[in-house]
N, C-alpha and C positions, 0 to 999 in steps of 0.2 A: 509404553511401546506399541508399535504396529503389529498385526498379524505378521509372523514369520513366513518367507517366501522365498524360493529360490529357483534362477532360471540359468540355462546353460545355452551358449550358441557357439556353435562349432561348425566345422566343414560339411558336418553331417546334416545340419539343420539346427534349428531352435525347439527347445523344449524346456518345460517345467520337471523340476527334480526334486530330491532329496539329498541335503549335504550330510554326508557321513564320510568315513575315511577311504571306503572303498571307492566311491564317486570320486574324490579328490584323487587319490592315486590312479583310477584308470585315466582321468583328464590330463595328467601329469605324463603317465605313459604313453598316450595315445602320439605324442609328438607332434600333434596339431596344433595351430593356435586357437585359444578358445576365449570366450568371454563369460565369465560366471558373475552373475549378480545376485547378491544375497541380501534380501531386505529384513529387517530387525535382526539382525545378528544376536546371537547369545553368546555368554561367556565361554560355554562349550565349544561354540564356532570359533571363535576367535584364537581358543588353544590349538584346534584342530588345524586351523590355517596355518599358524605359526608352527607346527609340528611337519606339516605335508609340505607345505609352499615354502618354510624358511623365512617368513616375513620377521622382521626386526622387532623386537620386544617395545621398543620406543613408539614406533607405528601404531603396534596393536593395543598400546596403553591409551593412545588417542582415540583409536576408534573402540574402545570401551566405555568412553567419556562422551565424546563429540563435542559439540561448540568448539570447533576450530576455526582458526582465521584459514583464510585461501594460501596454500603453500605448497613447495615442492622439496622433498627431502630425497637425496639420493643414497641408497644402501647397497652398494657394489652390486649385486644381481638384481635387484628389482629398486623401483621409484614409488614413493609414496606421494600422492597428489590429492589434495583437498579442493574439491570445488563446489560451487553454489547453483542452484537453478530454482524454479519457482515451484511451489507446492500449495495444493488447496487446503491449507489451514490455517491457524490463528496468525502466524507469524509468516506466512506465505514463502518461506525457504525451505529448500531440500538440500540438507548436507550430503554429499557424496564424497567417499573416501575411495580413491582409486589406487588400487596395487598393481604396477605395471611391471611385467618381466619380457624375457625375450619371447616366450611362448604363451603369454596369458595377459589378460587385464581382468583383475576382480574387482568389482564395485559394490561396496558395502553404504548401506544407508538405512536410517529408521523411519523415514518419512516417505508418502507417495512421491513419486517423480514421474509427471506426466512425459516429461520429455525422454525419459528412460524407456517409459512404456511404448512410445511410439517409435521409438529406434528399435526394441526388441520385436514390434509388429512387422517392420520392415524385415527382418530376417527371418520371421516366422513365414511370409510371403515366398521368400527364396531368393532374396537379395544376397549377393556375395559378401562373405565376412570380410571387411577390410583388415589387414593383418597391422601389427606394430602400432607405430606412433600414429598411423593413418586412423585406427579406431578410436585412440586416445583423443584427437583432433574431433573426431564425429560425437563422440561423448561430450566433451565441452562446447562444440558448436551448439549441441541439441539445448544443453543446460542453459546456456547464455541465451539463445533466442527464445525460450520460455518465458524470459522476464516483458517481452515486446506486447504480448496480448495483454498481460496484466497490467501494464503501464496504459495501455490504452482504454482499458475498463476504467481506471483512476481517471483519466483524462475525460472521458465521459460523464463521468459522476461528477467531476469538478465543475464541467462547465455547466452541468443542470443545477449545482449548488449556487453557483453565482448568478444564474440566471433568477433564481427565487430569492437570492438574499437580496437584489436590488428591488424587487417589487413587495415581497412579503418575507422579511427577515425573521427567524424563529430560533429561540435557543438551539433546537435540536440540528440546525445548519452549523453552528459553532462547534458543537460536539463533533459532528461528522468531519469537522475540517482538521481539528485537532487529532481525532483518530486516524485519518490520512496521512497527516504530516508526521505522526509517531511512525506508522507503517514506513513511509517514505524514508526515514531518517535510519531505519532498521535496515533498509535494503541498501542504502548508501554505505552503511558501516561494512557490508559485505562485498557489494559489486565495486567500491573504490581498491580494496587491496588485491580483488581477484583480478582488477584490470591491469594494475601493478604487474602481478605476477604472470598472466598472459603477455604482456609486453616486454618482460625480461624474458621469456621462452621465445617469443618470436624473433627477438633479436639475438639470441644464441647466449645470453647473458647466464642462463642455467641451463644445466648439461641433462637433457631428456634422453634416454637411451632411445637410439635408432633415429635421432632428431637429424636431418638433412636441411641444407638450403631451399629445396625444393617444398619441403614440408612444413619449415619455418614461415613460408608465404600463407601457407593456408593458417597457422596459428596467428598471423599478422590480421587475416580476416578478422578471426575472433574477436582479437584486440581491438580492431576497429569497432566493431560491435558493442564492446563494453565501454569505446569512449562514448559512443551515441546513448548508450543507457545512462552513463554518469552525467551528460549534458541533459538528457531528458529528465532525470532526478533533480538536478539542480533547477531546472525550469518549475517542474512541479512544486518544489519548496518555495520557489519565489512566488508563484502564482496562489499558493495556499496562503501564504504570507499577506499577499495582496487582498485576498479574500476576508481575513479576518480584518484587515483595516477597512473593508469595504463594509462588512458587517456591522463593526462598531460605527461606524459613520452614518449606515442607513436606520441604525437603532438609535443614534442620536438624532438624526432628523425626525424620525417618527415620534421620539418623546417631544421635541419642540413642538409638532405639529399638535399632540395631545395637549401639550401645556397650552399652546395656543387658543385651542377650543375652549378648554376649560377657563381661560382668562376671559374670552369673550362672554361666555355664559354669566362667569361671575359679574362682569360689567355690566351687562343688562340688567341683572336681578339686584345690583347694588342701588342705583337709582329708583327701582320700583319698591324695594324695601323701605327707602327713605320715605318717599310718597305714602304709599300705606300706613308707614308709623306715623308719620306726622298727621295724618288724618285719624289715625287710630285714636289719638290722645283725647282726653275728655276736658276741651276747652268749653269754658262754659258760654262764650259769645257763640261759637259754633252751633253748641247745641239749641241755643236760643233762636238763633236767627238762618240756619240752614238747615233745610229738611224737605221731603218729597222726593220723588223720581228724578226730576231734573236734576238737581243739586248731586246726586248719585252718579246719574248718568256724565255729568261734566267733571266733575272733580274725581268721583269714584273710578270709573272707566276712562272716561276721555284722557284726562291726566297722565294716565298710565299708558295708554296708546300713542298718545302724543311723545312721551318721553321714548318710548320703543320705536318710534318712527323715526326721531332724532338721532339715536344711538345707531339705528341701522344705515341712515345716511352716512352718519361720519365713519361706520366701517367700510362703507362701500367706498367712500373718497379716500381713505387711508389705504385701500387695498387690502383690507383684512378679512374680506369675505372667502 
């Protein structure tokens, strides 16, 4: 688990704090809407949130384990929402659990979430805190939009690999493509359900407290971004499959070229080996009648050069050079 950190955004500004019972009770007693962001919650933190905020035990059980699908659950006085954004780690995902009530939004996460960090810095600079469902929308929008830069980096890397595969295919390229494909499939398993979830919220089929026809339009914009992400992931998956096919084809062509060159070399040396082997035999007639430098130049060198010239001329005629 990552380092534990707690941040609070309320009408008075944004600040880092320590989550304890006094802090939680003071936030609730202020009767002002606030956003509490807790990274790396412990079992004691979850128990405290359940006692002070009254979060449902089933939702807290999900937050104790994480690894949940994107979903929205209504617990009368608060809603439990699971969303995902991009994270700079191995799986590239930041799972965020949102507890949304009439006067608060509590977000729990284990991983770094650059989207929430950027949103927090906006409130540190003095931006007004959006209340209620508007803040939920802003969090969801920031998390979804954080995937786009990551996909652009995927696209740049894939273009580079494809260019190298065509001219200089290497086994490392195939390993990179397979690793990227696994990452894309992992993202697709999360973004697909999240798209369906935001689609149901934007159409009013899921009851999110404070949701109005006007706020549905904003969630519909997030839903549109998720559709674009899904299409981009599908496109990247197809491109990676095509890259694998290109690699296999390029490797096969390269192997054919190597085999062609080896065949040419073997074809050249086959008649030369025959000529040298023939004259290397101890025939009595040859020993008695052939001797001196001229016989050596004519038969020993000239015959081989003539054979080599005929072979090269035949290769040129066949287009094998």
